[in-house]
N, C-alpha and C positions, 0 to 999 in steps of 0.2 A: 279191338278196342282196345284201348292201352288202361288199364283197371286204377281205379284210387289216384285220379288226380279228382281238383274240385270242377275245372273246370266241364269235364264230362256231365258234369249234375247238369240238371235243366235250368238252365240259361238263365241270369236272373238281371244281369245286365240288360242294356239292348241285343243285341249280335243273340245273345243264350236265349230269348225273347225272340227274337223274330226266328230262327236257325230250328227251337218246338215246333213252332207255326208251321215251317211247310214242311216235316217233316207227312206228311200226307203224299198218297204217288195219287190217287182221284178223290175226289168225294165226292161222295153219296149223294143224292137227288132225291131222298125218300122226302114224302110232302111232310111235314111238321104237323101233329095231328092237334096236337096240347101243348103249350109252352111252359116248359123245362121251370120248375122254381125261381132255378138261378141262370135262366138265358132267358129274359123276357123278350129279347128280339133278338131271338134265334133264326129268323126269317131274313135279315139283317146280315148280321155274322154268319151266316151260311153264302153269300155273297162272296163276302172279302175272304172268308175262310179259300172256295172255288180259285181266286183273284189268283191269293197265295200261292195256291199250291198248282195251278199253271205257271207263275214264276220261276216255281220251286224242280218242277218239271224238266221244264226248258234251260235251266241255268243251275239252278245255282245248287242244286242236284247230282249233275255231271260234272259239274266243275271239283265239287266235294270229293267225287269217288275220282275221278284221275290226282288230287289233291292226293286223297289213302296211297293209292295206285305204287304215289314216286315218290312218296314221304314215308323214309324209313322210321320205325318203332319211335326208336330212342327220340328223334331230332320232335316227332308227331306232339308226341310227350311232352316233350321239352320248352313246345308251343303255347301250348294251352298249359301251362305250368307259368311259364311269362307274365301272356292274361291273367290267370285268376290271382299275380300273387298283384299285380295295379288295383283288382278287387279288392285287397284287404283294407286298400285309404279308405275308401267305400263303407267298410263293416265299420272302423274303427272310431269314423265321424256317426254315422245311422249309429253304434251302439253307445254314443255316447250322450245321442239326447235325444235316448231312451230307457238312460239310465242302468247300461250294461256295462260296467265298469273293469270287470272283467276279463269282459270279453273284447271289449275295446282296447283291453294290455294285449292281450294272447295274439292280437289281428296285428296291434303293432310290434308286436315281438314278432311273427311271425314275415311279416316285407322285410324286417330290417335282419334278419337271419337269411332269409328268401337274397335279398338283392346283395348281401353280401356274399359269404357264405353258396349260396345258392347260385353265382354268377348272374344278378342281373334278374333271379329267379327262373333260370333257366331250369333248375335243379329244386326240386320240392324239400330242402335239407330240414326244415319246420317240421313236416307231418317225418319225417321216419327218426326225428328228438321227440316224437307224440308231443308236440303243440298243436293244439288243434281248438278249432272253434268255429262257431254259427256264421252263416255268411249273412250278411244286414244290408235291407236297403231301405229307401225312403217310404215303400208301399210299406214295409212293415215299420218303421220309424209311426205312420199318420196311424193305422191299428194300435196300437203302443198309445198311442194319444187320443180314438177313442172313435176315431172316422171311422165308421159303418165302406161294409164291402165294397157294393154294390150292386147292379148287374155284372156277369158276363159278359163281355164284348170282344169281339176279334179284330184287331186294327192293321190295317194294311200294310203291309212288307212288316210289323211289328207284332204281330199274331194275338195271342191267345193275352189274354191284360179281364183286368174288372178297373171298373171304375176309380177305388181307390190308387192302384198302381197304376192305372195311367193317369192320375194328377201326378205322382210323385217321378215319373217317366225325367220333365224335368231337369230336376235338384238329382235324382242318381245322373243323368248324362253331365252335368257341371262336376259333380266331382269324378267322374272317371278322367284319369290322366291325359288320355289322348286326345280329348275334348279340346285338350289346353296345347297342344303340337302347335305351333305355330306353321311349320312348311307345312301346305297343302300336301303334296305329294306322298310326304309322310306320311301325313296324320290319317288321307286317305287309300293308302297304302297300308299303313297296321290294321286299317277296318275293316277293309275286305280280308284281310288274311285271319284278324279274329274270328270274323264271323264262317266264312270259310270251314277254318280248325274246328269251331262247334258244330256246323252241320259235320262235318265228315263224324266227329264224333258218338255225332246219332244215328248213322248209319246203320249200326245195329241192331239199335231199339224199335225200327219201325216191323220188326217178326213181332212184336207185343201185340200191334193193334188188329184191331178183329171185327168182323161187323161192322158196324156207319162210324165211317176214317170220326168223322169230325166229331160226334157223340166219345166214344173211345178218347178224343185227345181232350173234347173239354171236359168232361169228369176227371180221367187223369190229371189234365193240369191244376182244377181244383182241390181234391185232395190233397195236393203235394203241394197246392202254395199252402194252405193249407197248414200241411205238416211247419211247413216254416214258418209263418205268422205264429202258429201258439209253440214255436219251440220245442218240438217234440210232444205234446205234451195228447198229444192225439194216438201215442204209442210208436214200435218200431217204420222207419221208414217205409214207406211203403214201397218207393222206386228207390230201395239201394243198390248201388251196382251188384254190390256180388251172388243180388239174389237174379241176376238176367240169366246169369250162366250162359251167357255168346262166347265163341269162341275165335266169329271175325270168319267162318269157314262157312263153303256155297255158300255166301251169301247171295250171286245173280239167279243160282238157282231156284234158294229161294223166294223170287221177285221175280221169277219169269214170267211173262204172261202167257 
């Protein structure tokens, strides 16, 4: 796994949501004894989760593994950087809507630096220059505006979300530059590459999953999402990539059934 590239963090755009939702190998069929306070629709969510997991097992994950196998690490890193650089536009707009002028300036600076010196974003020059900020999306903007989080929900294909984040998806989609690519073949190809690249970046993280996969992913996703919404005020990022300790070796042995 290539370290410390923004695209490797649990995704904030549509592709990242999809990939994070689909990183389970199989869903537990455990009976829900009582409602989780954040997950009152658990019965429905588990059914959608099982659908997403099946799609991942037989389609997305094999493709991501093949992509990881044939793609040199520097190229994979560069592709991740390219899509992450496009996300700076969303961060700039949402930072302005939240009144975070400094973060908007940083995101704009990152986009300009990486789009020029970084060759269309393929190289993350801004991070090397220590120009770093926080990613922002419209779900976070709604939180700043006082909209409640709402229940946890698993969306078909898109995966983990909340009612508030689901309401923000149309705006996030509109502010994604890929949405405005006029040529259908180019747009669909780039979207597919984004999803596959993000999914490949999550392959190593699967070894973190323990016990009931549905509950593990739900609780981990909610914890990380609240960390982001609160701008890290909950303390150190519990999902900081340097803490994972993955070296990418013996992946198949670790998950051999």
